[in-house]
N, C-alpha and C positions, 0 to 999 in steps of 0.2 A: 504493500500500500504506500509506504513511504517512498520506495523507489519509483513507483508510478507517478506520485505527486511531484517528485524532484524532476523526473523526465518531462512531465507536463510543463513545469515552470521553465525548464531549460529551453524547450521547444518554443514556448511562448515568448521567452526573452530573445531568442535568436530570430524569431519571425519578424520580417521587416514591417515597419509601420505602413499602414495604408495611407495613400495620399489624402490629404484633408481638403483638397480643392483650393487651397490658398497658396499663392506663390510668394516666395521671399521677395521683399521689396527690392533687394539688390539685384535679383535675377529677373524680376518681372519687367515688362516693357515700360519704357519711360512715357509718362503721361504728357500729352500735348496741352499747351496752355489754351486760354480762351481765344477763339478766332478774332475777336475784336483787338486783342493785343497784337497779333500778327498783322492785322490790317493797319493799325497805327504805325507799327514799326516799318512796314513796307511803304507807307505814305511818307514817312520821314526820309527813308532811303531814296525814294523817288524824287523828293524835293531837292535833296542834296546832289543826286547823280544826274538828274535831267539837264541842268545848265551845263555841266561838264560835257556830257554827250553831245549837246547841241553845238557847243563850240568846236569840239573835235570833228564832228561830222560836217559842220558848216565850212570848215577849212577845205573839205573835199568837194565843195560845190562851187558853182559860178554865181556871180551876182544876179544874173537873170533867174537862175533857179531859186535863189533866196527871195527874190522879189515876187516871183510867180506863186510859189508855195513855200512859205517860211518853215513849215513843220515837216516837210517831206524829206525822205532819204535822198542822198546824192544819186542822180541819174542823168548822165553817166558820172562815174567817180572821176574827179580831177585832182591830180597830185601836184599840179603846177604851183599852187599857192604855197604849199609847204616847201617845195624845192626852191622857189624864189626867196623865201625867208631864210632857209639854210644857206643859201649862197650869199646872203647879205653880211658884209663885214660889221655892220652896226649891231646886228643880233649877237654875233660871237664876241664882240667887244663888251657888250652889256652882260653877256653870259659870263665872261671871265671876271668882270667886276663883282657880279653877284656871288660867284664861286669864292673869290678871295674874301669878300666880306663875311660870307656864311662860314667858311672854314676857320677864319681868324676869330670870329665871334664865338663859335662853338668851342674852340680850343680854350679861349679865355674863360668862358662860362664853366666848362668842365674842370679845368685846373684850379681856378680860384674858388669855385664852389665846393670842390672836394676838400680843399685845404681848410676853408672856413668851417665846413660841416664837421670835419675831424676835430677841430678845436672845440666847437660847441658840444659835440657828442661825447668826447673822451676826456676833456679837461674840466676842472672845477675852479671857477674864479668868481669874483664878486658880481660882475655885470653879465654873467652868462645868460640868465633869463631875459634881461633887457635887450641883449644883442639878438637873441633868437626872436623876440617879439618885434624888434625893429625890422628884421628881414621878413617876418610874417606880415607886418603892416605894409611892406612894400608891394604886396599883392593887390592892395586896394588903390594904388596910384598908377594908373596906366600911363603910357608914354604920351598920349594925346593931351592929358591934363598938364603935364610939365613941359610941353614942347617949346613954349615961348622962353621961359627962363633957361631951359636947356640950350636953346639956340644962342642966347647971350653968353653963356659960359663957353660954348664951343667957339664962338667968335672971339672971345678974349684969349682963348688958347691958340688961335690962329689955325684952326682945323676946318674952317669953312671950305667947301668944295674939295674936300680931302676924304678919302675912304676911311682914314682913321677917325674922322669926325662922326662916322656912322658906326664903326666897330666898337669904340670905347663905350658910348651910351648903351649899345645893345648888350654888351657884357654886363654893365651895371644893372640894367632892367631885367636881365635874365637870371641874376643871382638869387633873388627871393624864391623863385620856383625851385631852383636847383637845391638850395639849402633846405627847403621844406621837404623835398623828396629824399635827399641823401642823409639827413640827420637820423631818421629812424633806422636806416640800413646800418649806420656806423654804431648806433647805440645797441643794436642787436648782436654785435660781435661780443662773445663772452669775454669777461675779464681774465678768465683762466688762460686764454690764448696769449694775451698780452703779458701776463705774469710769467708764463713759460718762455716766451721770447726774451723777456728781460733776464731770466735765469741763464739762458743760453748765451747771454752777452750781446743781444741785439739792441741797438739804440732805438729811440722812439721814431727817428726818421727811417731807420731800416724797417721797423714794424709797419710804418705807414706804407712804404713802397712794396714790401714783400708780403704783407698780410692784409692790410686794409683795402688796398686797391683791388686785388683779385676777389676778395670776399664781397665787395660792394659793386662788382662789375655790372650786374643787372640794372642797378640804379644809375650808374655812370652812363651806360648805353641809353637809358631812357632820357636823361636830361640832355645828352648829346643830340639825340634825334629831335627832341622838342626845340632845342636851341637852333639847330640847323634849319628846320622847317620855318620857325618863326623869323629867323634872319632872312631867309630867302624871300619870304612873302612880305617883308616889312616895306611899307610904302610911305608912311607919314614922315619918318625921320630922313630918308634920302631926299624927299621932296623939299624939306627945309634946308638941308645941309649942302646938297650937291647942286651946282649951277651949270657946269659945262657938260655937254652931252658925252664927252669922252669918259667921264666918271660915272655916268648913269648906270644904275642897276636895272635889271629886267622889269621890275614893276614900273619904274619911270619910263623905261623904253616902250612899254605897252602904251602909255599915255601919249608919248611923242609920235609913235607909229600910227596910233589911231587918229591923231590930228592931221598927219601928213597924208594918210590914205583914207580919209573919212568917207570917200565915195566908193572905196573898194572894200566892201564889208567882208567878203570871203577871205581876203588876204589878212585883214585885221583879226578875224577869228583864227586863222592859222597861226599868226604870230602870238596871239594870246594863249593858244593851246600849247605851243612849244615852250613858252615862258612858264607855264603852269605845270607841265608834265614832270619835270625833274623832281620838284618837291612832292608831287602827288605819288610818283613811283617810289621815291625814297621812303615816304611815310607808309605806303602800302606794304613794302617789303619788310619793314621793321615793326609792323603793327603789333605783332605778338610780343615783341620785346618791350614795347611801351606798356602794354597791359600787364605783363609780368612784373615789370619794374614798379609800376604804380601799386599793384597788389602787394608786393613785398614791402613797399613803404607803409601801406596801411597796416599790415600785420606787425611790422616793426614798431 
């Protein structure tokens, strides 16, 4: 009797459980959101993408096609507008100016921002909180608000109609965002790593270059991308600072080109598309890096 009961218990224990009809949440299919949410998202995407597509496609059309049916697709496709712009020395000169300004501004923003963020995140001093609050307050003052006094300062420095007159202010106005993003990254680095580096005889400068920079690389890439795109698209500051066309950046070049070829709408659209595409491609390629860097900053 006892053996029978034991056998029964063993068989019942070994018997697999019948399916309950419920799936594990991790294994089950992902639920779709409300259709209205997707409709609103697609609506916003359409509002953002439609002007870009119109400009790019408009460059492949003729003026008669645009006049006859502004919303139609190119028929036939005409590449002459883009070829004429790419053959223009004015376009490539403005492209070079924009590239110089963007690279120099990005380098200054990343280097100075990383150094300032390291001091705020890892050092203790009396005005530490006030300094961080000062950089945070800088987010509330856009360049447009300070453009008049900024122009007077640049004029006193003798940097009017000089690319440095654009680069230096862009670095200054890019530092608040950089500090806000990088400080959480640097604070999240464990103190044990710094203590172990000090025991091994590594200086603080060596710790900065060999440990801090590699560990904060996602945040550095993020602020670098934001700085490059913001510098490339900046229009207000070059408009006030640069006077000669030889120093114009592409945003100013678009304005000048639109004035010179105001009757050639298709060529203006082609020039505008080529001026916009580098920053758009750069941002699209590194989009995941930006999202990952901002996520890490929030977690830190």
